[in-house]
C-alpha positions as CSV (number, residue, x, y, z in Angstrom):
1,M,19.2,-14.5,-1.8
2,I,15.3,-13.7,-1.8
3,N,13.8,-16.2,-4.4
4,C,10.9,-14.7,-6.1
5,A,8.0,-15.9,-8.7
6,I,6.5,-13.5,-11.1
7,I,2.7,-13.8,-11.7
8,G,1.8,-12.5,-15.2
9,L,4.1,-12.2,-18.1
10,G,2.5,-9.4,-20.0
11,R,4.6,-6.2,-20.9
12,W,5.0,-5.1,-17.4
13,G,5.7,-8.4,-15.8
14,R,8.4,-8.9,-18.4
15,N,9.8,-5.5,-17.4
16,L,10.0,-6.6,-13.8
17,V,11.7,-9.8,-14.6
18,E,14.3,-7.9,-16.8
19,A,14.9,-5.4,-13.9
20,A,15.5,-8.2,-11.3
21,H,17.9,-9.9,-13.8
22,G,21.3,-9.9,-12.1
23,H,20.1,-8.2,-9.1
24,G,22.1,-8.8,-5.8
25,R,19.3,-9.8,-3.4
26,L,16.3,-10.9,-5.6
27,K,16.3,-13.9,-7.9
28,M,13.3,-14.7,-10.2
29,T,13.1,-18.4,-10.4
30,R,9.5,-19.1,-11.2
31,A,6.6,-17.7,-13.3
32,V,3.0,-18.2,-13.5
33,E,1.2,-17.3,-16.8
34,T,-2.1,-18.5,-18.2
35,D,-0.9,-18.5,-22.0
36,L,2.0,-21.0,-21.6
37,D,2.8,-21.0,-25.3
38,R,3.5,-17.3,-25.4
39,A,5.8,-17.4,-22.4
40,R,7.9,-20.4,-22.9
41,G,10.6,-18.6,-24.9
42,F,10.9,-15.7,-22.5
43,C,11.1,-18.1,-19.6
44,A,13.8,-20.2,-21.2
45,E,15.8,-16.9,-21.8
46,Y,15.5,-15.9,-18.1
47,Q,15.7,-19.6,-16.7
48,L,12.2,-19.3,-15.0
49,D,10.2,-22.4,-14.2
50,L,6.9,-21.8,-16.0
51,T,3.5,-22.9,-14.7
52,D,0.0,-21.8,-15.1
53,D,-0.7,-23.0,-11.5
54,L,-0.4,-20.3,-8.7
55,G,-1.2,-22.6,-6.0
56,A,1.7,-24.8,-6.9
57,V,4.1,-21.7,-6.6
58,L,2.5,-20.7,-3.1
59,A,3.0,-24.1,-1.9
60,D,6.7,-24.1,-2.9
61,P,8.9,-23.6,0.2
62,A,11.7,-22.4,-1.9
63,I,9.7,-19.2,-2.9
64,D,10.1,-16.4,-0.5
65,A,8.3,-13.6,-2.4
66,V,5.6,-13.0,-5.3
67,L,5.5,-10.2,-7.6
68,L,2.0,-9.6,-9.1
69,A,1.6,-8.1,-12.6
70,T,-1.8,-9.3,-13.3
71,P,-5.3,-7.7,-13.9
72,H,-6.5,-5.3,-11.2
73,S,-9.6,-7.4,-10.5
74,L,-7.4,-10.5,-9.5
75,H,-5.2,-8.6,-7.0
76,M,-7.3,-9.0,-3.9
77,A,-7.6,-12.7,-4.1
78,Q,-4.0,-13.2,-5.1
79,V,-2.7,-11.0,-2.4
80,I,-4.6,-12.7,0.3
81,A,-3.6,-16.0,-1.0
82,C,0.0,-15.0,-0.9
83,A,-0.3,-13.8,2.6
84,A,-2.1,-17.1,3.6
85,A,1.2,-18.8,2.2
86,R,3.5,-16.4,4.1
87,K,5.0,-15.2,0.9
88,Q,6.2,-11.4,0.8
89,V,4.1,-9.6,-1.8
90,F,4.9,-6.9,-4.4
91,C,1.8,-5.9,-6.4
92,E,1.7,-3.5,-9.2
93,K,-0.6,-0.6,-9.1
94,P,-3.6,-0.1,-8.8
95,L,-3.5,-2.4,-5.8
96,A,-7.2,-2.5,-6.0
97,L,-10.1,-0.5,-7.6
98,H,-11.8,-0.1,-4.3
99,R,-10.3,1.3,-1.1
100,A,-12.1,-1.4,1.0
101,D,-10.5,-4.2,-1.0
102,A,-7.1,-2.7,-0.4
103,M,-7.7,-2.4,3.2
104,R,-8.5,-6.2,3.4
105,M,-5.1,-6.9,1.5
106,F,-3.2,-4.8,3.9
107,K,-4.7,-6.4,6.8
108,A,-4.1,-10.0,5.3
109,C,-0.4,-9.2,4.9
110,R,-0.1,-7.4,8.2
111,D,-1.8,-10.4,10.0
112,A,0.8,-12.8,8.2
113,N,3.7,-10.5,9.0
114,V,4.7,-10.0,5.4
115,V,5.3,-7.2,3.2
116,L,2.8,-5.7,0.9
117,A,4.7,-3.3,-1.6
118,V,2.7,-1.5,-4.1
119,G,4.5,-0.7,-7.4
120,H,4.1,3.1,-7.8
121,N,7.4,3.2,-9.6
122,R,7.3,7.0,-10.3
123,R,8.1,7.6,-6.6
124,F,11.7,6.6,-7.5
125,W,12.2,9.0,-10.2
126,P,15.1,11.3,-8.9
127,S,13.1,14.3,-10.0
128,M,9.9,13.3,-8.0
129,Q,12.1,12.6,-5.1
130,A,13.7,16.0,-5.3
131,L,10.3,17.6,-5.7
132,R,9.0,15.8,-2.5
133,D,12.0,17.1,-0.6
134,I,11.5,20.6,-1.8
135,V,7.9,20.7,-0.9
136,A,8.5,19.2,2.6
137,S,11.4,21.7,3.2
138,G,9.2,24.7,3.0
139,E,11.3,26.2,0.3
140,L,8.2,27.1,-1.7
141,G,6.2,28.7,1.2
142,T,2.7,27.8,1.6
143,I,1.4,25.4,-1.0
144,L,-1.5,26.6,-2.8
145,H,-2.1,24.5,-5.8
146,V,-0.7,21.6,-7.8
147,E,-1.2,20.5,-11.4
148,G,-0.5,17.3,-13.0
149,H,-0.5,15.5,-16.4
150,N,0.5,12.0,-17.5
151,S,-0.2,10.7,-21.0
152,N,1.0,7.5,-22.3
153,E,0.7,6.3,-25.9
154,N,1.1,2.7,-24.9
155,S,-2.6,2.5,-25.5
156,E,-2.1,2.9,-29.2
157,K,-0.6,-0.8,-29.0
158,I,-3.6,-2.1,-27.2
159,T,-6.1,-3.6,-29.5
160,E,-7.2,-6.6,-27.2
161,G,-7.0,-7.7,-23.8
162,W,-8.1,-7.0,-20.4
163,R,-6.8,-3.4,-20.3
164,L,-9.5,-2.4,-22.7
165,S,-12.2,-3.6,-20.4
166,P,-14.3,-0.8,-18.7
167,E,-14.2,-3.1,-15.6
168,E,-10.6,-3.3,-15.5
169,S,-9.8,0.2,-16.5
170,P,-12.9,2.2,-15.4
171,G,-11.3,5.5,-15.5
172,G,-9.6,5.1,-18.8
173,G,-6.2,6.6,-18.7
174,L,-6.6,7.5,-15.2
175,T,-6.6,3.8,-14.1
176,G,-3.2,3.4,-15.6
177,A,-1.1,6.4,-16.2
178,G,-3.0,9.0,-14.3
179,L,-2.9,7.0,-11.0
180,H,0.8,7.7,-10.9
181,V,0.3,11.4,-10.7
182,L,-2.6,11.1,-8.1
183,D,0.0,9.0,-6.0
184,G,2.5,11.7,-6.4
185,F,0.1,14.4,-5.3
186,V,-0.9,12.4,-2.1
187,S,2.7,11.6,-1.2
188,M,3.6,15.3,-1.1
189,L,0.2,16.9,-0.1
190,G,-1.7,14.5,1.8
191,P,-5.2,13.0,1.4
192,V,-7.8,14.4,-0.8
193,R,-11.2,15.8,0.5
194,Q,-13.2,16.0,-2.7
195,V,-13.0,15.3,-6.4
196,Y,-14.9,16.5,-9.5
197,A,-14.0,14.4,-12.4
198,R,-14.9,14.0,-16.1
199,F,-14.2,11.1,-18.5
200,S,-14.6,11.8,-22.2
201,S,-14.4,9.1,-25.0
202,R,-14.1,10.3,-28.4
203,E,-14.0,6.9,-29.9
204,P,-14.5,3.4,-28.2
205,G,-11.5,2.0,-30.0
206,P,-9.4,-0.1,-30.0
207,P,-7.2,1.6,-29.5
208,P,-9.1,3.8,-27.0
209,R,-9.4,7.5,-27.5
210,D,-10.3,9.2,-24.3
211,S,-9.3,11.7,-21.7
212,S,-9.7,12.1,-18.0
213,V,-9.9,15.5,-16.1
214,L,-10.0,15.9,-12.2
215,A,-10.5,18.9,-10.1
216,I,-9.3,18.2,-6.7
217,D,-9.5,19.7,-3.3
218,F,-7.0,18.4,-0.6
219,A,-7.9,18.2,3.0
220,S,-5.1,20.8,3.7
221,G,-6.8,23.4,1.6
222,V,-4.5,23.0,-1.6
223,T,-6.5,22.8,-4.9
224,G,-5.3,20.6,-7.8
225,T,-6.0,19.6,-11.4
226,L,-5.0,16.3,-13.1
227,A,-5.4,15.3,-16.6
228,T,-4.5,12.3,-18.8
229,V,-4.9,11.2,-22.4
230,R,-4.2,7.8,-23.3
231,A,-3.6,8.1,-27.1
232,T,-1.2,11.0,-27.1
233,P,2.6,10.7,-26.9
234,F,4.1,10.4,-23.5
235,Y,4.0,13.5,-21.4
236,W,4.6,14.1,-17.7
237,R,4.2,17.1,-15.6
238,V,3.8,17.7,-11.9
239,H,3.8,21.4,-11.0
240,V,3.6,22.6,-7.3
241,F,2.7,26.3,-6.8
242,G,3.5,27.9,-3.4
243,T,3.6,31.6,-2.1
244,K,7.5,31.7,-2.3
245,G,7.8,29.9,-5.8
246,S,7.0,26.9,-7.8
247,A,8.7,23.6,-8.7
248,E,7.8,21.6,-11.8
249,V,8.9,18.1,-12.8
250,L,9.0,17.4,-16.6
251,D,10.4,13.9,-16.7
252,E,12.4,11.3,-14.8
253,A,15.3,13.6,-14.4
254,T,14.4,17.2,-15.0
255,L,13.0,19.7,-12.4
256,V,12.4,23.4,-13.0
257,L,12.5,25.7,-9.9
258,R,10.9,29.3,-10.3
259,T,11.4,32.0,-7.6
260,S,10.2,35.6,-8.0
261,G,12.8,38.0,-9.4
262,I,15.1,35.1,-10.4
263,P,15.3,33.2,-13.8
264,P,13.9,29.8,-13.7
265,Q,16.5,27.2,-12.6
266,T,16.5,23.9,-14.7
267,I,18.0,21.1,-12.6
268,T,19.0,17.7,-14.2
269,Y,19.3,14.7,-12.0
270,P,21.4,11.5,-12.9
271,A,19.4,8.8,-14.6
272,I,18.9,5.7,-12.5
273,D,17.3,2.2,-13.2
274,V,13.9,3.0,-11.7
275,L,12.5,-0.5,-11.6
276,A,15.8,-1.8,-10.0
277,A,15.5,0.9,-7.3
278,E,12.0,-0.2,-6.6
279,L,13.2,-3.8,-6.4
280,D,15.9,-2.6,-4.0
281,A,13.3,-0.9,-1.9
282,F,11.0,-4.1,-1.9
283,A,14.2,-6.3,-0.8
284,D,15.0,-3.7,1.9
285,A,11.4,-3.9,3.3
286,I,11.6,-7.8,3.3
287,E,14.9,-7.5,5.2
288,G,13.6,-5.1,7.6
289,K,15.9,-2.3,6.7
290,R,13.3,0.3,6.0
291,A,9.6,0.3,5.2
292,F,8.6,0.4,1.6
293,P,8.2,4.1,0.5
294,A,4.6,3.7,-0.7
295,R,3.0,3.6,2.9
296,E,-0.3,2.0,3.4
297,V,-1.9,5.2,4.5
298,E,-0.9,6.9,1.3
299,V,-2.0,3.9,-0.9
300,L,-5.4,4.0,0.7
301,A,-5.7,7.9,0.5
302,T,-4.9,7.5,-3.3
303,L,-7.6,4.9,-3.8
304,S,-10.0,6.9,-1.9
305,A,-9.3,9.7,-4.3
306,F,-9.5,7.4,-7.3
307,E,-12.7,5.9,-6.3
308,A,-14.3,9.3,-5.7
309,A,-13.1,10.2,-9.2
310,L,-14.7,7.4,-10.7
311,Q,-18.0,8.1,-9.0
312,S,-17.8,11.6,-9.9
313,M,-17.3,10.6,-13.5
314,A,-20.5,8.5,-13.3
315,S,-22.8,11.0,-11.7
316,G,-21.4,14.2,-13.0
317,H,-21.1,15.8,-9.4
318,P,-18.3,16.3,-7.1
319,V,-17.7,13.3,-4.7
320,A,-16.4,13.5,-1.3
321,C,-13.5,11.1,-0.5
322,D,-13.9,8.2,2.1
323,G,-11.2,8.7,4.6
324,G,-12.8,6.3,7.3
């Protein structure tokens, strides 16, 4: 059994604890949270030893792995500390707000011979896995363009806290929801060459009322567009266009395949527990069975495009991605 500690018991940290409950190979035993009063009831329910001292958890030889569900700005120091303590690391996305910081994290974990898994959970959607397979197979012919959208009305519930900070969410919805789409793009189509992005805020909030729009040029010559609106009800779309057809994912289980002269084919995949599948992949990586699906080169390429988008939003001009 891989004994784990969860760091951060906000909404997503609690989701990870619930996903790990009853897991065959991972067991949550400790929790770190700055707001102890808020976390006590939850920790009692899941039998977690609660503390506000990360150092004490890292010094505990009984802890094998640490899962970070903390503000983005804390990730680098926390990941490097985990690596120094020889703890396996799972870190929620975005791993960092700057590519150079992410490189330091991967190096620290590589030098310590521990896993660094980044929580891009949409990779585990059955529909997105099928889309990657279709693109890789050549079934769509030469890929010319991709379109994506991810809106998530969770922002309507955000009236305080770090997610409202422009330092923690500098791209608005892009930093949270939109990054899932950008990761999906990179995992299928490779690195981005240039981004032209706009950020528009109707009202400062809370809750926030903003939209982010990206025009993307991939190194391969493929073009793309990405949009996200934090306030609108949940909507997901990733649509890949090729010379022989197109394939469009509309949610966790639904893919629409279009081929010239043939009616669109809607394919529905069996639902899975996505976070449990993500934790399975983390356990596999720890046990040396297979590498975690979000590879270092892809995480860095996604962050390079993300950072270029933020720079473009600020300058009003296209920005080339840092691939070096």
